C-alpha positions as CSV (number, residue, x, y, z in Angstrom):
1,M,-13.0,7.6,-13.5
2,G,-14.4,4.6,-14.8
3,E,-14.7,0.8,-12.9
4,S,-11.9,-0.4,-14.5
5,S,-9.6,2.5,-13.6
6,L,-10.7,2.2,-10.1
7,A,-9.9,-1.7,-9.8
8,T,-6.7,-1.1,-11.5
9,I,-6.1,1.4,-8.5
10,H,-7.2,-0.7,-6.4
11,K,-5.0,-4.0,-7.5
12,A,-2.0,-1.3,-7.3
13,R,-2.5,-0.7,-3.8
14,D,-2.6,-3.8,-2.4
15,N,0.1,-5.5,-4.3
16,S,2.0,-2.1,-3.0
17,V,0.6,-2.8,0.4
18,K,1.1,-6.8,0.3
19,A,4.8,-6.1,-0.8
20,I,5.4,-3.7,2.5
21,L,3.8,-6.5,4.7
22,A,6.0,-9.3,3.0
23,E,9.1,-7.7,4.3
24,P,9.7,-9.0,7.7
25,E,11.8,-5.9,9.1
26,L,8.3,-4.1,8.0
27,F,6.0,-6.7,9.3
28,A,7.5,-6.5,12.9
29,E,7.2,-2.9,13.2
30,F,3.0,-3.2,11.6
31,I,2.8,-5.4,14.9
32,R,4.8,-3.9,17.3
33,D,3.1,-0.3,16.6
34,F,-0.3,-1.1,15.4
35,T,-1.1,-3.7,18.2
36,S,-1.6,-2.8,22.0
37,I,-0.8,-6.3,23.0
38,E,2.4,-5.8,25.1
39,I,3.9,-9.7,24.1
40,L,4.5,-8.8,20.7
41,K,6.4,-4.7,21.2
42,D,9.7,-7.2,21.1
43,V,8.8,-9.3,18.0
44,S,11.9,-9.4,16.0
45,P,12.4,-9.8,12.2
46,E,13.6,-13.2,13.0
47,D,10.9,-14.5,14.7
48,I,8.3,-14.1,11.8
49,E,8.0,-16.6,8.9
50,D,5.2,-16.3,6.1
51,V,3.1,-19.3,5.7
52,T,1.2,-17.7,3.2
53,E,0.9,-19.5,0.6
54,R,-0.5,-22.6,2.4
55,F,-4.1,-20.8,2.5
56,L,-4.7,-18.3,0.5
57,S,-5.9,-20.7,-2.7
58,L,-8.2,-22.2,0.1
59,V,-10.2,-19.5,0.7
60,S,-10.7,-16.7,-1.6
61,E,-9.6,-15.8,-5.2
62,Q,-9.6,-12.2,-4.2
63,K,-6.3,-12.8,-2.7
64,D,-3.7,-10.0,-3.4
65,G,-4.2,-8.5,-0.2
66,D,-4.1,-11.3,2.5
67,T,-0.6,-12.6,4.3
68,V,-0.5,-15.2,7.1
69,K,2.4,-15.1,9.1
70,R,3.4,-17.5,11.7
71,I,5.4,-15.8,15.1
72,N,7.5,-17.4,17.1
73,L,6.9,-16.5,20.5
74,K,9.1,-17.1,23.6
75,G,8.3,-19.9,25.1
76,G,8.5,-21.9,21.9
77,I,4.8,-20.4,21.5
78,A,3.5,-20.5,17.8
79,L,1.5,-17.2,17.5
80,F,-0.4,-17.1,13.4
81,V,-0.9,-13.6,11.9
82,I,-4.0,-13.2,9.3
83,T,-3.7,-9.9,8.1
84,I,-6.5,-8.7,5.2
85,V,-5.8,-6.1,3.5
86,E,-9.1,-3.9,2.1
87,H,-8.7,-0.8,0.3
88,E,-12.4,-0.4,-1.7
89,S,-15.0,2.2,-1.0
90,Q,-17.6,-0.2,0.3
91,V,-17.2,-2.2,3.2
92,N,-16.2,-5.9,2.8
93,F,-19.0,-7.0,5.4
94,R,-18.1,-10.6,5.0
95,A,-14.4,-10.2,6.6
96,S,-15.8,-11.9,9.9
97,F,-16.6,-15.0,8.1
98,K,-13.4,-14.8,5.7
99,M,-11.5,-15.0,9.0
100,L,-13.2,-17.8,10.3
101,L,-12.0,-19.9,7.2
102,Y,-8.7,-18.6,7.5
103,I,-8.7,-19.6,11.6
104,A,-10.1,-23.4,10.6
105,L,-7.3,-23.5,8.3
106,I,-4.9,-22.7,10.2
107,L,-5.9,-24.8,13.2
108,N,-6.2,-27.9,11.2
109,A,-2.8,-27.2,9.1
110,Y,-1.3,-26.8,12.6
111,E,-2.7,-29.9,14.2
112,T,-1.6,-31.9,11.3
113,E,1.9,-30.8,11.4
114,V,2.1,-31.5,15.1
115,N,1.1,-34.9,14.5
116,E,3.4,-35.6,11.9
117,T,6.4,-34.6,14.8
118,E,5.5,-37.7,16.9
119,V,8.4,-39.3,17.6
120,N,6.9,-42.4,19.0
121,K,3.9,-43.8,16.4
122,E,2.5,-46.6,18.9
123,T,1.5,-43.4,21.7
124,P,-1.8,-41.4,21.1
125,R,-1.3,-38.7,18.9
126,I,-0.4,-35.1,20.7
127,T,-3.6,-33.3,19.8
128,Q,-5.8,-36.0,21.3
129,T,-4.2,-35.4,25.0
130,R,-5.5,-33.6,27.8
131,D,-2.9,-30.9,27.8
132,F,-2.9,-30.3,24.0
133,K,-3.8,-26.3,23.4
134,Y,-4.1,-25.0,20.0
135,P,-2.3,-21.8,19.4
136,P,-3.6,-18.4,19.3
137,I,-4.8,-16.6,16.4
138,L,-4.4,-12.4,15.7
139,P,-6.8,-11.6,13.1
140,I,-6.1,-8.3,11.6
141,I,-7.8,-6.4,9.1
142,F,-5.6,-3.3,7.2
143,Y,-8.1,-0.4,6.1
144,D,-6.9,2.2,4.5
145,G,-10.4,3.3,2.7
146,D,-11.7,6.5,2.6
147,G,-14.9,5.9,4.7
148,E,-15.7,4.5,8.1
149,W,-15.3,0.9,8.8
150,T,-18.8,-0.6,9.2
151,A,-18.6,-3.7,9.3
152,E,-19.4,-5.9,12.2
153,M,-16.3,-7.2,14.1
154,N,-17.4,-10.1,15.6
155,F,-18.7,-12.6,14.1
156,L,-21.3,-14.1,16.4
157,N,-22.9,-10.8,15.7
158,R,-23.3,-12.1,12.4
159,T,-25.6,-14.9,13.3
160,E,-29.2,-15.1,13.9
161,M,-30.7,-15.7,16.5
162,S,-27.0,-15.1,19.0
163,D,-29.2,-14.2,21.8
164,I,-30.6,-17.8,22.0
165,F,-27.5,-19.8,20.4
166,E,-24.6,-17.7,21.9
167,K,-23.0,-20.4,23.5
168,Y,-22.3,-22.5,20.6
169,I,-21.7,-20.0,18.0
170,P,-17.7,-19.2,17.4
171,K,-17.4,-15.6,18.7
172,F,-14.0,-14.0,18.1
173,E,-13.1,-10.2,17.1
174,Y,-10.6,-9.0,14.5
175,E,-8.5,-6.4,14.9
176,L,-8.9,-3.2,12.7
177,V,-5.7,-0.8,11.7
178,S,-7.7,1.9,9.8
179,L,-5.2,3.9,8.2
180,K,-7.4,6.8,7.8
181,D,-7.7,7.3,11.6
182,Y,-3.7,7.8,11.7
183,S,-2.4,11.2,10.7
184,Y,1.1,11.8,8.9
185,G,2.4,13.5,12.2
186,D,1.1,10.2,14.2
187,L,2.5,8.2,11.9
188,A,5.8,10.7,12.0
189,K,5.9,9.8,15.6
190,F,6.6,5.9,14.9
191,G,9.8,7.0,13.8
192,N,10.8,4.2,11.4
193,M,10.7,2.9,8.3
194,L,6.8,1.6,8.1
195,S,5.7,4.5,8.9
196,L,7.4,5.9,5.8
197,F,5.3,3.4,3.6
198,M,2.5,4.1,5.3
199,M,2.5,7.8,4.8
200,I,2.9,7.0,0.8
201,S,-0.1,4.4,1.1
202,K,-2.2,7.4,2.6
203,M,-1.7,9.2,-0.2
204,R,-4.6,10.0,-2.7
205,D,-3.4,12.6,-5.4
206,A,-0.8,15.2,-6.0
207,E,-1.9,17.9,-3.7
208,Q,-1.5,15.5,0.0
209,F,2.7,15.8,-1.4
210,N,2.6,19.2,0.3
211,V,1.6,17.5,3.6
212,L,5.3,15.9,4.1
213,K,6.1,19.4,4.4
214,N,4.9,19.7,7.6
215,I,6.9,16.9,8.8
216,P,9.9,17.6,11.4
217,S,13.1,17.5,9.4
218,D,14.7,14.9,11.8
219,Y,12.1,12.5,11.1
220,A,13.3,12.4,7.6
221,K,16.8,12.9,8.4
222,Q,17.2,10.2,10.8
223,F,16.7,7.5,7.8
224,D,20.2,8.4,6.2
225,S,21.5,7.5,9.7
226,M,20.0,3.9,9.7
227,N,22.0,2.1,7.3
228,V,18.4,1.3,5.5
229,P,18.6,-2.4,3.4
230,S,19.2,-1.8,0.0
231,H,16.0,-4.3,-0.5
232,L,13.8,-1.9,1.6
233,K,15.1,0.9,-0.8
234,E,14.0,-1.2,-3.8
235,L,11.2,-1.6,-2.2
236,L,10.5,1.9,-1.6
237,V,11.1,3.1,-4.8
238,K,8.4,0.5,-6.4
239,V,6.1,1.5,-3.9
240,I,6.5,5.4,-4.6
241,T,6.4,4.3,-8.5
242,T,3.1,3.0,-8.4
243,L,1.6,6.0,-6.3
244,L,3.2,8.3,-9.1
245,T,2.0,6.2,-11.8
246,K,-1.4,5.8,-10.4
247,I,-2.0,9.8,-10.4
248,N,-0.4,9.9,-14.0
249,V,2.8,11.6,-13.4
250,P,5.1,11.5,-16.2
251,K,7.5,8.9,-16.0
252,N,10.7,10.8,-16.4
253,E,9.4,12.9,-13.5
254,I,9.2,9.5,-11.7
255,D,12.8,8.2,-12.2
256,D,13.9,11.9,-11.6
257,I,12.7,11.5,-8.1
258,T,13.5,8.0,-6.9
259,S,17.0,8.3,-8.2
260,K,17.3,10.4,-5.3
261,I,16.7,7.9,-2.8
262,D,19.5,5.7,-4.6
263,E,22.0,8.7,-4.7
264,R,21.6,11.2,-1.9
265,G,19.1,8.7,0.7
266,V,16.0,8.1,1.8
267,S,15.3,11.6,3.3
268,E,15.3,12.8,-0.3
269,M,12.0,11.1,-0.8
270,L,10.8,14.1,1.1
271,A,11.4,16.3,-1.8
272,I,7.8,14.8,-3.6
273,A,6.2,17.4,-1.4
274,D,8.0,20.5,-3.3
275,Y,6.7,18.5,-7.0
276,D,3.9,20.4,-8.1
277,V,2.1,17.6,-10.5
278,Q,-0.7,20.0,-11.8
279,A,1.8,22.2,-12.9
280,T,4.0,19.2,-14.8
281,R,0.7,18.3,-16.5
282,R,0.2,21.6,-17.3
283,N,3.5,22.6,-18.6
284,A,3.4,18.7,-20.7
285,S,-0.2,19.5,-22.1
286,Q,1.3,23.3,-23.7
287,Q,4.5,21.6,-24.9
288,A,2.5,19.0,-26.8
289,L,0.0,21.9,-27.9
290,L,3.7,23.5,-28.7
291,E,4.8,20.5,-31.3
292,R,1.2,20.3,-32.8
293,L,1.1,23.8,-33.5
294,V,4.8,24.1,-35.4
295,R,4.1,20.8,-37.4
296,Q,1.1,22.6,-38.7
297,I,2.9,25.8,-39.6
298,Y,5.6,23.9,-41.0
299,R,3.3,21.4,-43.0
300,K,1.9,24.6,-44.3
301,K,4.6,26.2,-45.2
302,L,3.9,29.4,-42.9
303,K,7.2,29.4,-41.3
304,M,7.6,32.7,-43.3
305,K,4.8,34.4,-42.7
306,T,3.2,36.8,-40.4
307,R,2.1,36.3,-36.5
308,E,-1.4,37.1,-37.8
309,Q,-1.4,35.7,-41.3
310,I,-0.7,32.2,-39.3
311,I,-3.5,32.6,-37.2
312,D,-5.5,33.5,-39.8
313,E,-4.5,30.7,-42.0
314,L,-4.6,28.2,-39.5
315,E,-8.0,29.4,-37.8
316,L,-6.2,29.5,-34.3
317,E,-8.3,29.5,-30.8
318,A,-7.0,31.6,-28.6
319,N,-4.5,28.9,-26.7
320,D,-3.1,28.1,-29.6
321,I,-2.1,32.2,-30.5
322,D,-0.3,32.1,-26.7
323,V,1.5,29.0,-27.9
324,L,2.1,30.7,-31.1
325,D,4.2,33.7,-29.2
326,N,6.8,31.1,-28.2
327,F,7.1,29.6,-31.7
328,E,10.3,31.0,-32.2
329,S,12.0,28.8,-29.6
330,Y,10.8,25.8,-30.4
331,R,11.8,25.7,-34.1
332,H,14.6,23.4,-33.1
333,L,11.1,20.5,-32.6
334,V,11.0,20.0,-35.8
């Protein structure tokens, strides 16, 4: 696969994951499932505000997979969550510095926002008082590459002479969520819509569809009783379409698979497990070969000739000869 094709796939995956995390319902599940912070276990979609657009252009042009959320915790405390999606096989060793940029920008914007809400302009700015505190920030790298994530997770360790200047260097770690560390069974245990999206994100080729056959049947059936919102069904269709297009599944086959989600419920998504992409490709290839052969026969006006005469006249190879034997069934093609 060429470099441009890989770039296209990575971009498609970036956009798919960003679309998933853009949904408050799915992001709430993401925070609850993939972090061990107890205070986040009761975060609801209503608590989440997407503030990504305020910071993206200030940090990087490679921004498809970055999101910034503001979560309103109990007690009126704001928590900011930075999520950077990484797909590349080559680990991004700059990740901790990129997080530092986001953190500085978020804290600066928060300070400005708080100061602008002051009622009495004659009093000192609240951010200059002893009691003011900056909000917590949770940085997360979501990695669904195939290799190990080997980048340093603490910015301190990315700085020269950190043993001497340790007290003067910003030190923080980002949370790493590596999708490869979660099996399909692990994801199924979450029992929510996000787990279904994550299973799709794990898939790399047609053979991995078969893994879904081992998922408990009650896992799929629960979605039909969940009354999944229509916008999440639409997103599921888009994500599945991206995956199947990436591995060159014909459009009519994609439409057949995705139509089942609307017609018969989300559980029908697991019908993908019975879909044989390789067989479809073989059939499509044979069909194209047959059409070409039949047109050759008609162009040369050989339709009344014997099988042996056609083989000789067209100098057919073995594959063509096999297809020729089906000739009578396909006269309608021309």
